[in-house]
TORLO-626959 format. One record per residue: residue in three letters; x, z, y of N, C-alpha, C, O in turn. Coordinates in steps of 0.2 Angstrom, whole numbers, always signed. Example, Ala and Ser with C-alpha at 12.3 -4.5 7.8 and 13.67 -1.06 7.14 Angstrom:
residues 2
{'ala', {+66, +39, -28}, {+62, +39, -22}, {+66, +39, -16}, {+71, +42, -17}}
{'ser', {+64, +35, -11}, {+68, +36, -5}, {+64, +39, +0}, {+67, +40, +6}}
//
This chain:
residues 250
{'unk', {-694, +478, -534}, {-691, +472, -536}, {-686, +473, -541}, {-685, +469, -546}}
{'unk', {-682, +478, -540}, {-676, +479, -545}, {-679, +481, -552}, {-676, +479, -557}}
{'unk', {-685, +485, -552}, {-688, +487, -558}, {-691, +481, -562}, {-690, +480, -568}}
{'unk', {-694, +476, -558}, {-697, +470, -561}, {-691, +465, -564}, {-692, +463, -569}}
{'unk', {-686, +465, -560}, {-680, +461, -562}, {-677, +464, -568}, {-675, +460, -573}}
{'unk', {-677, +471, -569}, {-674, +474, -575}, {-679, +473, -581}, {-676, +472, -586}}
{'unk', {-685, +473, -579}, {-690, +472, -585}, {-689, +465, -587}, {-689, +463, -593}}
{'unk', {-688, +460, -582}, {-688, +453, -585}, {-681, +452, -588}, {-681, +448, -593}}
{'unk', {-676, +455, -586}, {-670, +455, -590}, {-670, +457, -597}, {-667, +455, -601}}
{'unk', {-674, +463, -598}, {-675, +466, -604}, {-679, +461, -609}, {-677, +461, -615}}
{'unk', {-684, +458, -606}, {-688, +453, -611}, {-684, +448, -613}, {-685, +445, -618}}
{'unk', {-678, +445, -610}, {-674, +440, -612}, {-669, +441, -617}, {-667, +436, -620}}
{'unk', {-668, +447, -619}, {-663, +449, -624}, {-666, +449, -631}, {-671, +451, -632}}
{'unk', {-661, +446, -636}, {-664, +445, -643}, {-662, +451, -647}, {-657, +455, -645}}
{'unk', {-666, +453, -651}, {-664, +459, -656}, {-659, +457, -661}, {-660, +451, -664}}
{'unk', {-655, +461, -663}, {-649, +460, -668}, {-652, +459, -675}, {-657, +462, -677}}
{'unk', {-649, +453, -679}, {-652, +452, -685}, {-649, +457, -690}, {-644, +460, -689}}
{'unk', {-652, +457, -696}, {-650, +461, -702}, {-644, +458, -705}, {-646, +453, -709}}
{'unk', {-638, +460, -705}, {-632, +456, -708}, {-632, +458, -716}, {-629, +453, -719}}
{'unk', {-635, +463, -718}, {-635, +464, -725}, {-639, +459, -729}, {-637, +457, -735}}
{'unk', {-645, +457, -726}, {-649, +452, -730}, {-645, +445, -731}, {-646, +442, -736}}
{'unk', {-641, +443, -725}, {-638, +437, -726}, {-632, +437, -731}, {-631, +432, -735}}
{'unk', {-629, +443, -731}, {-623, +443, -736}, {-626, +443, -743}, {-623, +440, -748}}
{'unk', {-632, +446, -744}, {-635, +446, -751}, {-637, +439, -753}, {-636, +437, -759}}
{'unk', {-640, +436, -748}, {-642, +429, -750}, {-636, +424, -752}, {-636, +420, -756}}
{'unk', {-630, +425, -748}, {-624, +421, -749}, {-622, +423, -756}, {-620, +418, -760}}
{'unk', {-622, +429, -758}, {-619, +431, -765}, {-624, +428, -770}, {-621, +425, -776}}
{'unk', {-630, +428, -769}, {-635, +425, -774}, {-633, +417, -775}, {-634, +415, -781}}
{'unk', {-632, +414, -769}, {-631, +407, -770}, {-624, +406, -774}, {-624, +401, -778}}
{'unk', {-619, +410, -772}, {-613, +409, -776}, {-614, +410, -783}, {-611, +406, -787}}
{'unk', {-618, +415, -785}, {-619, +417, -792}, {-622, +411, -795}, {-621, +409, -801}}
{'unk', {-627, +408, -792}, {-631, +403, -795}, {-627, +397, -796}, {-627, +393, -801}}
{'unk', {-622, +395, -791}, {-618, +390, -791}, {-613, +390, -797}, {-612, +386, -800}}
{'unk', {-610, +397, -797}, {-605, +398, -803}, {-609, +397, -810}, {-606, +394, -814}}
{'unk', {-615, +399, -810}, {-619, +399, -817}, {-620, +391, -818}, {-619, +389, -824}}
{'unk', {-622, +388, -813}, {-624, +381, -814}, {-618, +377, -816}, {-618, +372, -820}}
{'unk', {-612, +378, -812}, {-606, +375, -814}, {-603, +376, -821}, {-601, +372, -825}}
{'unk', {-604, +382, -823}, {-602, +384, -830}, {-606, +381, -835}, {-604, +378, -840}}
{'unk', {-613, +380, -833}, {-617, +376, -838}, {-615, +369, -838}, {-615, +366, -844}}
{'unk', {-614, +366, -832}, {-611, +359, -832}, {-605, +358, -837}, {-605, +353, -840}}
{'unk', {-600, +363, -836}, {-594, +362, -839}, {-595, +363, -847}, {-593, +360, -851}}
{'unk', {-600, +368, -848}, {-601, +369, -856}, {-605, +363, -859}, {-603, +360, -864}}
{'unk', {-609, +360, -855}, {-613, +354, -857}, {-608, +348, -858}, {-608, +344, -863}}
{'unk', {-603, +347, -853}, {-598, +342, -853}, {-593, +343, -859}, {-592, +338, -862}}
{'unk', {-591, +349, -860}, {-587, +350, -866}, {-590, +349, -872}, {-587, +346, -877}}
{'unk', {-596, +351, -873}, {-600, +350, -879}, {-601, +342, -880}, {-600, +340, -885}}
{'unk', {-603, +338, -874}, {-603, +331, -875}, {-597, +328, -877}, {-597, +323, -881}}
{'unk', {-591, +330, -874}, {-585, +328, -876}, {-583, +329, -883}, {-581, +324, -887}}
{'unk', {-585, +335, -886}, {-583, +337, -893}, {-588, +332, -897}, {-586, +330, -902}}
{'unk', {-594, +331, -895}, {-598, +327, -899}, {-596, +320, -899}, {-596, +317, -905}}
{'unk', {-594, +317, -894}, {-591, +310, -893}, {-585, +310, -898}, {-584, +305, -901}}
{'unk', {-581, +315, -897}, {-574, +315, -901}, {-576, +315, -909}, {-573, +311, -913}}
{'unk', {-581, +319, -910}, {-583, +320, -917}, {-586, +313, -920}, {-584, +311, -926}}
{'unk', {-590, +310, -916}, {-593, +304, -918}, {-588, +298, -919}, {-588, +295, -924}}
{'unk', {-583, +298, -914}, {-577, +294, -915}, {-573, +295, -921}, {-571, +290, -925}}
{'unk', {-572, +301, -923}, {-568, +303, -929}, {-572, +301, -935}, {-569, +298, -940}}
{'unk', {-579, +302, -935}, {-583, +300, -941}, {-583, +293, -941}, {-583, +290, -947}}
{'unk', {-583, +289, -936}, {-584, +282, -936}, {-577, +279, -939}, {-577, +274, -943}}
{'unk', {-571, +282, -937}, {-565, +280, -939}, {-564, +281, -947}, {-562, +277, -951}}
{'unk', {-567, +287, -949}, {-567, +289, -956}, {-571, +284, -960}, {-569, +282, -966}}
{'unk', {-577, +282, -958}, {-581, +278, -961}, {-578, +271, -962}, {-578, +268, -967}}
{'unk', {-575, +268, -956}, {-571, +262, -956}, {-565, +262, -961}, {-564, +258, -965}}
{'unk', {-562, +268, -961}, {-556, +269, -966}, {-558, +268, -973}, {-555, +265, -977}}
{'unk', {-564, +272, -975}, {-566, +272, -981}, {-569, +266, -984}, {-568, +264, -989}}
{'unk', {-572, +262, -979}, {-574, +255, -981}, {-568, +250, -982}, {-568, +246, -987}}
{'unk', {-563, +251, -978}, {-557, +247, -979}, {-554, +249, -986}, {-552, +244, -989}}
{'unk', {-553, +255, -987}, {-551, +257, -994}, {-555, +254, -1000}, {-552, +252, -1004}}
{'unk', {-561, +255, -999}, {-566, +252, -1004}, {-564, +244, -1005}, {-564, +242, -1011}}
{'unk', {-564, +241, -999}, {-563, +234, -1000}, {-556, +232, -1003}, {-555, +227, -1007}}
{'unk', {-551, +236, -1001}, {-544, +235, -1004}, {-544, +236, -1011}, {-541, +232, -1015}}
{'unk', {-547, +241, -1013}, {-548, +243, -1020}, {-551, +238, -1024}, {-549, +236, -1029}}
{'unk', {-557, +235, -1021}, {-561, +230, -1024}, {-556, +223, -1025}, {-557, +220, -1030}}
{'unk', {-553, +222, -1020}, {-548, +216, -1020}, {-543, +217, -1025}, {-541, +212, -1029}}
{'unk', {-540, +223, -1026}, {-535, +224, -1030}, {-537, +224, -1038}, {-534, +221, -1042}}
{'unk', {-543, +226, -1039}, {-546, +226, -1045}, {-548, +219, -1047}, {-547, +217, -1053}}
{'unk', {-550, +215, -1042}, {-552, +208, -1044}, {-546, +204, -1045}, {-546, +200, -1050}}
{'unk', {-540, +205, -1041}, {-534, +202, -1043}, {-531, +204, -1050}, {-529, +200, -1053}}
{'unk', {-532, +210, -1051}, {-530, +212, -1058}, {-534, +209, -1064}, {-531, +207, -1069}}
{'unk', {-540, +208, -1063}, {-544, +205, -1068}, {-542, +198, -1068}, {-542, +195, -1074}}
{'unk', {-541, +195, -1063}, {-539, +187, -1063}, {-533, +186, -1066}, {-532, +182, -1070}}
{'unk', {-528, +191, -1065}, {-521, +190, -1068}, {-522, +191, -1075}, {-518, +188, -1079}}
{'unk', {-526, +196, -1077}, {-526, +197, -1084}, {-530, +191, -1088}, {-528, +189, -1093}}
{'unk', {-535, +188, -1084}, {-538, +182, -1087}, {-533, +176, -1087}, {-533, +173, -1092}}
{'unk', {-529, +175, -1082}, {-524, +170, -1082}, {-519, +171, -1088}, {-517, +166, -1091}}
{'unk', {-517, +177, -1089}, {-512, +179, -1094}, {-515, +178, -1101}, {-511, +175, -1105}}
{'unk', {-521, +180, -1102}, {-524, +178, -1108}, {-525, +171, -1109}, {-524, +169, -1115}}
{'unk', {-527, +167, -1104}, {-528, +160, -1105}, {-521, +157, -1107}, {-521, +152, -1111}}
{'unk', {-516, +159, -1103}, {-509, +156, -1105}, {-507, +158, -1112}, {-504, +153, -1115}}
{'unk', {-508, +164, -1114}, {-506, +165, -1121}, {-510, +161, -1126}, {-508, +159, -1131}}
{'unk', {-517, +160, -1125}, {-521, +156, -1129}, {-518, +149, -1129}, {-517, +146, -1134}}
{'unk', {-516, +146, -1123}, {-514, +139, -1123}, {-507, +139, -1127}, {-505, +134, -1130}}
{'unk', {-503, +144, -1126}, {-496, +144, -1129}, {-497, +144, -1137}, {-493, +140, -1140}}
{'unk', {-502, +148, -1139}, {-503, +148, -1146}, {-505, +141, -1149}, {-503, +139, -1154}}
{'unk', {-509, +138, -1145}, {-512, +131, -1147}, {-506, +126, -1147}, {-506, +122, -1151}}
{'unk', {-502, +126, -1142}, {-497, +121, -1141}, {-492, +122, -1147}, {-489, +117, -1149}}
{'unk', {-490, +129, -1148}, {-486, +130, -1154}, {-488, +127, -1161}, {-485, +124, -1165}}
{'unk', {-495, +128, -1162}, {-498, +125, -1168}, {-497, +117, -1168}, {-495, +114, -1173}}
{'unk', {-499, +114, -1162}, {-498, +107, -1162}, {-491, +105, -1163}, {-489, +100, -1166}}
{'unk', {-486, +108, -1160}, {-479, +107, -1161}, {-477, +107, -1168}, {-473, +103, -1170}}
{'unk', {-479, +112, -1171}, {-477, +113, -1178}, {-481, +108, -1183}, {-477, +106, -1188}}
{'unk', {-487, +107, -1182}, {-491, +103, -1187}, {-492, +96, -1185}, {-493, +91, -1190}}
{'unk', {-492, +94, -1179}, {-493, +87, -1177}, {-487, +84, -1174}, {-486, +84, -1168}}
{'unk', {-484, +80, -1178}, {-478, +76, -1176}, {-476, +71, -1181}, {-479, +71, -1187}}
{'unk', {-472, +67, -1180}, {-470, +62, -1185}, {-476, +57, -1186}, {-479, +55, -1181}}
{'unk', {-478, +56, -1192}, {-483, +52, -1194}, {-490, +55, -1192}, {-495, +51, -1191}}
{'unk', {-490, +61, -1192}, {-496, +65, -1190}, {-498, +63, -1183}, {-504, +64, -1181}}
{'unk', {-493, +61, -1179}, {-495, +60, -1172}, {-499, +54, -1171}, {-502, +53, -1165}}
{'unk', {-501, +50, -1176}, {-505, +44, -1176}, {-512, +46, -1178}, {-517, +42, -1178}}
{'unk', {-513, +52, -1180}, {-520, +54, -1182}, {-525, +56, -1176}, {-522, +57, -1171}}
{'unk', {-531, +55, -1178}, {-536, +57, -1172}, {-537, +64, -1172}, {-535, +68, -1176}}
{'unk', {-540, +66, -1166}, {-542, +73, -1165}, {-546, +76, -1171}, {-545, +81, -1174}}
{'unk', {-551, +72, -1173}, {-555, +74, -1179}, {-552, +75, -1185}, {-553, +80, -1189}}
{'unk', {-547, +71, -1187}, {-543, +72, -1193}, {-538, +78, -1192}, {-538, +82, -1197}}
{'unk', {-535, +79, -1186}, {-531, +85, -1186}, {-535, +91, -1186}, {-533, +96, -1189}}
{'unk', {-541, +91, -1183}, {-545, +97, -1183}, {-547, +99, -1190}, {-547, +105, -1192}}
{'unk', {-549, +94, -1194}, {-551, +95, -1201}, {-545, +99, -1205}, {-546, +103, -1209}}
{'unk', {-539, +97, -1203}, {-533, +100, -1207}, {-531, +107, -1204}, {-528, +111, -1208}}
{'unk', {-533, +108, -1198}, {-530, +114, -1194}, {-535, +119, -1192}, {-533, +124, -1190}}
{'unk', {-541, +118, -1193}, {-546, +122, -1191}, {-546, +129, -1194}, {-549, +134, -1191}}
{'unk', {-543, +130, -1200}, {-543, +136, -1203}, {-537, +141, -1200}, {-537, +147, -1201}}
{'unk', {-533, +138, -1196}, {-528, +141, -1193}, {-531, +145, -1187}, {-534, +142, -1183}}
{'unk', {-529, +151, -1186}, {-532, +155, -1181}, {-530, +153, -1174}, {-534, +154, -1169}}
{'unk', {-524, +150, -1174}, {-522, +147, -1167}, {-526, +141, -1165}, {-526, +140, -1159}}
{'unk', {-529, +138, -1170}, {-534, +132, -1168}, {-540, +135, -1163}, {-542, +131, -1159}}
{'unk', {-542, +140, -1165}, {-548, +143, -1161}, {-545, +148, -1155}, {-549, +151, -1152}}
{'unk', {-539, +148, -1154}, {-536, +151, -1148}, {-539, +149, -1142}, {-540, +152, -1137}}
{'unk', {-541, +142, -1142}, {-544, +139, -1136}, {-551, +138, -1138}, {-553, +134, -1142}}
{'unk', {-556, +143, -1136}, {-563, +142, -1138}, {-566, +136, -1136}, {-571, +134, -1139}}
{'unk', {-564, +133, -1130}, {-568, +128, -1127}, {-566, +121, -1131}, {-560, +119, -1131}}
{'unk', {-570, +118, -1134}, {-569, +111, -1137}, {-566, +106, -1133}, {-561, +103, -1135}}
{'unk', {-569, +105, -1127}, {-566, +100, -1123}, {-559, +101, -1120}, {-555, +97, -1120}}
{'unk', {-557, +108, -1119}, {-551, +109, -1118}, {-546, +108, -1123}, {-540, +106, -1122}}
{'unk', {-548, +110, -1129}, {-544, +108, -1135}, {-542, +101, -1136}, {-537, +99, -1137}}
{'unk', {-547, +97, -1135}, {-546, +89, -1135}, {-542, +87, -1130}, {-537, +83, -1131}}
{'unk', {-542, +90, -1124}, {-538, +88, -1118}, {-531, +90, -1120}, {-526, +86, -1118}}
{'unk', {-530, +96, -1122}, {-523, +98, -1124}, {-520, +93, -1130}, {-514, +92, -1130}}
{'unk', {-524, +92, -1134}, {-522, +88, -1140}, {-520, +81, -1137}, {-515, +78, -1140}}
{'unk', {-524, +78, -1133}, {-522, +71, -1130}, {-515, +71, -1126}, {-511, +67, -1127}}
{'unk', {-514, +77, -1122}, {-508, +77, -1119}, {-502, +78, -1124}, {-497, +75, -1122}}
{'unk', {-503, +82, -1129}, {-498, +82, -1134}, {-496, +76, -1137}, {-490, +74, -1138}}
{'unk', {-501, +72, -1139}, {-500, +65, -1142}, {-497, +61, -1137}, {-492, +57, -1139}}
{'unk', {-499, +61, -1131}, {-496, +56, -1126}, {-488, +58, -1125}, {-484, +54, -1124}}
{'unk', {-487, +65, -1125}, {-480, +67, -1124}, {-476, +65, -1130}, {-470, +63, -1129}}
{'unk', {-478, +65, -1136}, {-475, +63, -1142}, {-474, +55, -1141}, {-468, +53, -1143}}
{'unk', {-479, +52, -1139}, {-478, +44, -1139}, {-473, +42, -1134}, {-469, +38, -1135}}
{'unk', {-472, +46, -1128}, {-467, +45, -1123}, {-460, +46, -1125}, {-456, +42, -1124}}
{'unk', {-460, +52, -1129}, {-453, +53, -1132}, {-451, +48, -1137}, {-445, +47, -1137}}
{'unk', {-455, +46, -1141}, {-454, +41, -1146}, {-451, +34, -1142}, {-446, +31, -1144}}
{'unk', {-455, +32, -1137}, {-453, +26, -1133}, {-446, +27, -1130}, {-442, +22, -1130}}
{'unk', {-445, +33, -1127}, {-439, +34, -1124}, {-433, +34, -1129}, {-427, +32, -1128}}
{'unk', {-434, +37, -1135}, {-429, +37, -1140}, {-427, +30, -1143}, {-422, +28, -1144}}
{'unk', {-432, +26, -1144}, {-431, +19, -1146}, {-428, +15, -1141}, {-423, +11, -1142}}
{'unk', {-430, +15, -1134}, {-426, +12, -1129}, {-419, +14, -1128}, {-415, +10, -1127}}
{'unk', {-418, +21, -1129}, {-411, +23, -1129}, {-407, +20, -1135}, {-401, +19, -1134}}
{'unk', {-410, +19, -1141}, {-407, +16, -1146}, {-405, +9, -1144}, {-399, +6, -1145}}
{'unk', {-409, +5, -1141}, {-408, -2, -1139}, {-402, -2, -1134}, {-397, -7, -1135}}
{'unk', {-402, +2, -1130}, {-396, +2, -1125}, {-390, +5, -1127}, {-385, +3, -1124}}
{'unk', {-390, +8, -1133}, {-384, +11, -1136}, {-380, +6, -1140}, {-374, +7, -1142}}
{'unk', {-383, +0, -1142}, {-380, -5, -1147}, {-377, -10, -1142}, {-381, -14, -1140}}
{'unk', {-371, -10, -1142}, {-367, -15, -1138}, {-368, -22, -1140}, {-368, -27, -1137}}
{'unk', {-368, -23, -1147}, {-369, -29, -1150}, {-376, -33, -1150}, {-377, -38, -1153}}
{'unk', {-380, -29, -1147}, {-387, -32, -1147}, {-388, -38, -1143}, {-385, -38, -1137}}
{'unk', {-390, -43, -1146}, {-391, -50, -1143}, {-398, -50, -1140}, {-403, -52, -1144}}
{'unk', {-399, -50, -1134}, {-406, -50, -1131}, {-408, -57, -1130}, {-414, -58, -1128}}
{'unk', {-404, -62, -1132}, {-407, -69, -1132}, {-410, -70, -1139}, {-413, -76, -1139}}
{'unk', {-410, -66, -1143}, {-413, -67, -1150}, {-419, -62, -1151}, {-419, -57, -1147}}
{'unk', {-424, -64, -1155}, {-430, -60, -1156}, {-428, -53, -1159}, {-422, -53, -1162}}
{'unk', {-432, -48, -1159}, {-430, -42, -1162}, {-429, -42, -1170}, {-424, -39, -1172}}
{'unk', {-432, -47, -1173}, {-431, -47, -1180}, {-424, -49, -1182}, {-421, -47, -1187}}
{'unk', {-420, -53, -1178}, {-413, -54, -1179}, {-409, -49, -1177}, {-403, -49, -1179}}
{'unk', {-411, -44, -1173}, {-407, -38, -1172}, {-408, -32, -1176}, {-405, -27, -1175}}
{'unk', {-413, -32, -1180}, {-415, -27, -1185}, {-409, -24, -1188}, {-408, -18, -1189}}
{'unk', {-404, -28, -1191}, {-399, -25, -1195}, {-394, -21, -1191}, {-391, -16, -1194}}
{'unk', {-394, -22, -1184}, {-390, -17, -1180}, {-394, -11, -1178}, {-391, -6, -1176}}
{'unk', {-400, -10, -1180}, {-405, -5, -1178}, {-407, +0, -1183}, {-408, +6, -1182}}
{'unk', {-409, -3, -1189}, {-413, +0, -1194}, {-410, +6, -1197}, {-414, +10, -1200}}
{'unk', {-403, +7, -1197}, {-400, +13, -1200}, {-401, +19, -1195}, {-399, +25, -1197}}
{'unk', {-403, +18, -1189}, {-403, +24, -1184}, {-410, +27, -1185}, {-415, +23, -1185}}
{'unk', {-411, +33, -1185}, {-417, +36, -1186}, {-422, +35, -1181}, {-428, +35, -1181}}
{'unk', {-420, +33, -1175}, {-424, +32, -1169}, {-428, +25, -1170}, {-432, +24, -1167}}
{'unk', {-425, +21, -1175}, {-429, +15, -1176}, {-436, +16, -1179}, {-440, +12, -1178}}
{'unk', {-436, +21, -1183}, {-442, +23, -1187}, {-447, +27, -1183}, {-453, +28, -1185}}
{'unk', {-446, +29, -1177}, {-450, +34, -1174}, {-456, +30, -1170}, {-461, +33, -1168}}
{'unk', {-456, +24, -1170}, {-461, +20, -1167}, {-464, +15, -1172}, {-460, +13, -1177}}
{'unk', {-470, +13, -1171}, {-473, +8, -1176}, {-470, +1, -1175}, {-467, +0, -1170}}
{'unk', {-472, -4, -1179}, {-469, -11, -1179}, {-472, -14, -1172}, {-468, -17, -1169}}
{'unk', {-478, -13, -1171}, {-480, -16, -1164}, {-477, -13, -1158}, {-475, -16, -1154}}
{'unk', {-476, -6, -1158}, {-473, -3, -1153}, {-465, -6, -1152}, {-463, -6, -1146}}
{'unk', {-462, -7, -1157}, {-455, -9, -1157}, {-455, -16, -1154}, {-451, -17, -1149}}
{'unk', {-460, -21, -1155}, {-460, -27, -1152}, {-461, -27, -1145}, {-458, -30, -1141}}
{'unk', {-466, -22, -1143}, {-468, -22, -1136}, {-462, -19, -1132}, {-460, -21, -1127}}
{'unk', {-459, -13, -1135}, {-453, -10, -1131}, {-447, -14, -1131}, {-443, -14, -1126}}
{'unk', {-446, -18, -1136}, {-440, -23, -1136}, {-441, -28, -1131}, {-436, -30, -1127}}
{'unk', {-447, -31, -1130}, {-448, -36, -1125}, {-448, -33, -1118}, {-445, -36, -1114}}
{'unk', {-450, -27, -1117}, {-449, -24, -1110}, {-442, -23, -1109}, {-440, -24, -1103}}
{'unk', {-438, -20, -1114}, {-431, -19, -1113}, {-427, -25, -1111}, {-423, -25, -1106}}
{'unk', {-429, -31, -1115}, {-425, -37, -1113}, {-427, -40, -1106}, {-422, -42, -1103}}
{'unk', {-433, -39, -1104}, {-435, -42, -1098}, {-432, -38, -1092}, {-429, -41, -1087}}
{'unk', {-432, -31, -1093}, {-428, -27, -1088}, {-421, -28, -1087}, {-418, -28, -1082}}
{'unk', {-418, -29, -1093}, {-410, -30, -1093}, {-408, -36, -1090}, {-404, -37, -1087}}
{'unk', {-412, -42, -1092}, {-411, -48, -1089}, {-411, -48, -1081}, {-407, -51, -1078}}
{'unk', {-417, -45, -1079}, {-418, -44, -1072}, {-412, -40, -1069}, {-410, -42, -1063}}
{'unk', {-410, -35, -1072}, {-405, -31, -1069}, {-398, -35, -1069}, {-395, -34, -1064}}
{'unk', {-397, -39, -1074}, {-391, -43, -1074}, {-391, -48, -1068}, {-386, -50, -1065}}
{'unk', {-397, -51, -1068}, {-398, -57, -1063}, {-397, -54, -1056}, {-394, -57, -1051}}
{'unk', {-400, -48, -1054}, {-399, -45, -1048}, {-392, -43, -1046}, {-389, -43, -1041}}
{'unk', {-388, -41, -1052}, {-381, -39, -1051}, {-377, -45, -1049}, {-373, -45, -1045}}
{'unk', {-379, -51, -1052}, {-375, -57, -1051}, {-377, -60, -1043}, {-372, -62, -1040}}
{'unk', {-383, -59, -1041}, {-385, -61, -1034}, {-381, -56, -1029}, {-379, -59, -1024}}
{'unk', {-380, -50, -1031}, {-376, -45, -1027}, {-369, -48, -1027}, {-366, -47, -1022}}
{'unk', {-366, -50, -1032}, {-360, -53, -1032}, {-359, -59, -1028}, {-354, -59, -1024}}
{'unk', {-364, -63, -1028}, {-363, -69, -1024}, {-364, -67, -1016}, {-360, -70, -1012}}
{'unk', {-368, -62, -1015}, {-368, -60, -1008}, {-362, -56, -1005}, {-361, -56, -999}}
{'unk', {-358, -54, -1010}, {-352, -50, -1008}, {-346, -55, -1006}, {-342, -53, -1002}}
{'unk', {-347, -62, -1008}, {-342, -66, -1005}, {-344, -69, -998}, {-349, -71, -997}}
{'unk', {-339, -68, -994}, {-340, -69, -987}, {-340, -77, -986}, {-337, -81, -990}}
{'unk', {-343, -79, -981}, {-343, -87, -980}, {-336, -90, -979}, {-335, -95, -982}}
{'unk', {-332, -86, -976}, {-325, -89, -976}, {-321, -90, -982}, {-317, -94, -983}}
{'unk', {-323, -85, -987}, {-320, -86, -994}, {-323, -92, -997}, {-319, -96, -1000}}
{'unk', {-329, -93, -996}, {-332, -99, -999}, {-329, -106, -996}, {-328, -111, -999}}
{'unk', {-329, -105, -989}, {-326, -111, -985}, {-319, -113, -988}, {-317, -118, -987}}
{'unk', {-315, -108, -990}, {-308, -109, -992}, {-307, -112, -998}, {-302, -116, -1000}}
{'unk', {-313, -112, -1003}, {-312, -115, -1009}, {-313, -122, -1008}, {-317, -125, -1005}}
{'unk', {-309, -126, -1012}, {-309, -133, -1012}, {-314, -137, -1016}, {-316, -142, -1016}}
{'unk', {-317, -133, -1021}, {-322, -136, -1026}, {-326, -130, -1029}, {-325, -124, -1028}}
{'unk', {-331, -133, -1032}, {-336, -128, -1036}, {-332, -124, -1041}, {-334, -119, -1043}}
{'unk', {-328, -128, -1045}, {-324, -125, -1050}, {-320, -119, -1048}, {-319, -114, -1051}}
{'unk', {-317, -120, -1042}, {-312, -115, -1039}, {-317, -109, -1037}, {-315, -103, -1039}}
{'unk', {-323, -110, -1034}, {-327, -104, -1033}, {-330, -101, -1039}, {-330, -95, -1039}}
{'unk', {-331, -105, -1044}, {-333, -102, -1051}, {-328, -97, -1054}, {-329, -92, -1056}}
{'unk', {-322, -100, -1053}, {-316, -96, -1056}, {-316, -89, -1052}, {-314, -84, -1055}}
{'unk', {-317, -89, -1046}, {-317, -83, -1042}, {-323, -78, -1044}, {-322, -72, -1045}}
{'unk', {-329, -81, -1045}, {-334, -77, -1048}, {-333, -74, -1055}, {-336, -69, -1056}}
{'unk', {-330, -78, -1059}, {-329, -76, -1066}, {-325, -69, -1066}, {-325, -65, -1071}}
{'unk', {-321, -67, -1061}, {-318, -61, -1060}, {-323, -55, -1060}, {-321, -49, -1062}}
{'unk', {-329, -56, -1058}, {-334, -51, -1058}, {-337, -50, -1065}, {-339, -55, -1068}}
{'unk', {-339, -44, -1067}, {-342, -42, -1073}, {-349, -45, -1073}, {-351, -47, -1079}}
{'unk', {-352, -46, -1068}, {-359, -48, -1068}, {-360, -56, -1070}, {-365, -58, -1072}}
{'unk', {-354, -59, -1069}, {-354, -66, -1071}, {-354, -67, -1078}, {-358, -71, -1081}}
{'unk', {-350, -63, -1082}, {-350, -63, -1089}, {-356, -61, -1092}, {-358, -63, -1098}}
{'unk', {-360, -57, -1089}, {-366, -54, -1092}, {-372, -59, -1092}, {-377, -59, -1096}}
{'unk', {-371, -65, -1089}, {-376, -70, -1089}, {-373, -76, -1093}, {-376, -82, -1092}}
{'unk', {-368, -75, -1097}, {-366, -81, -1101}, {-371, -84, -1105}, {-371, -90, -1106}}
{'unk', {-376, -80, -1108}, {-381, -83, -1112}, {-387, -86, -1108}, {-391, -89, -1111}}
{'unk', {-387, -85, -1102}, {-392, -89, -1098}, {-389, -92, -1092}, {-390, -91, -1086}}
{'unk', {-385, -97, -1093}, {-381, -101, -1088}, {-385, -104, -1083}, {-383, -105, -1077}}
{'unk', {-391, -106, -1085}, {-396, -110, -1080}, {-398, -105, -1075}, {-398, -107, -1069}}
{'unk', {-399, -99, -1076}, {-401, -94, -1071}, {-395, -92, -1067}, {-396, -91, -1061}}
{'unk', {-389, -92, -1070}, {-383, -91, -1066}, {-382, -96, -1061}, {-380, -95, -1055}}
{'unk', {-383, -103, -1063}, {-382, -108, -1059}, {-387, -109, -1053}, {-387, -113, -1049}}
//
């Protein structure tokens, strides 16, 4: 029985494993893992460098594009400024020609008449466009006309002895010796004189109305008669300015 028990006990025991094989397998796994990790790192680093380089290249392309656009705009601005400068110089030459040659009696000439007289002057062709020349010529003539009208109106207002209740022909002796009298045509004198008289009469009438409004009701109430009120009004300058039109004043 003891021998059978011993035999049974012997059959139940496991044989010891080879520890060397396990160690070698573990080292191989570690080597494989290190190699795999290094490859991953290498690939990761390479991908990172590639991405960084792509980003750098993209930024460089954007910068170069921006530089080209800025350069293009600067060149366009420069061309536009040169064009505007040339245009201004051309216009200035043409304006100087008109100022030198078209004034006084010549200011009443037509564009065709002036062109015939000045077309040999190089400054006439400084403006190559015909329509622009005509437009500038008209503005020059309009400017001269306005200055003539202002000069004649200034003459009228400077003559204190001018009687606006008389027609222009009766006031000519007061005006004819002044050079401003001759700057406008006969028709323009009549029109400007009529406009001046109308505006001056209206101005004086409004001034008299303002004088009346300045009198308070109690002042009017204290006066015992129209004559007394009139005497008070006579103290104002606006009253005397309407001496020639007493009806309007009344």
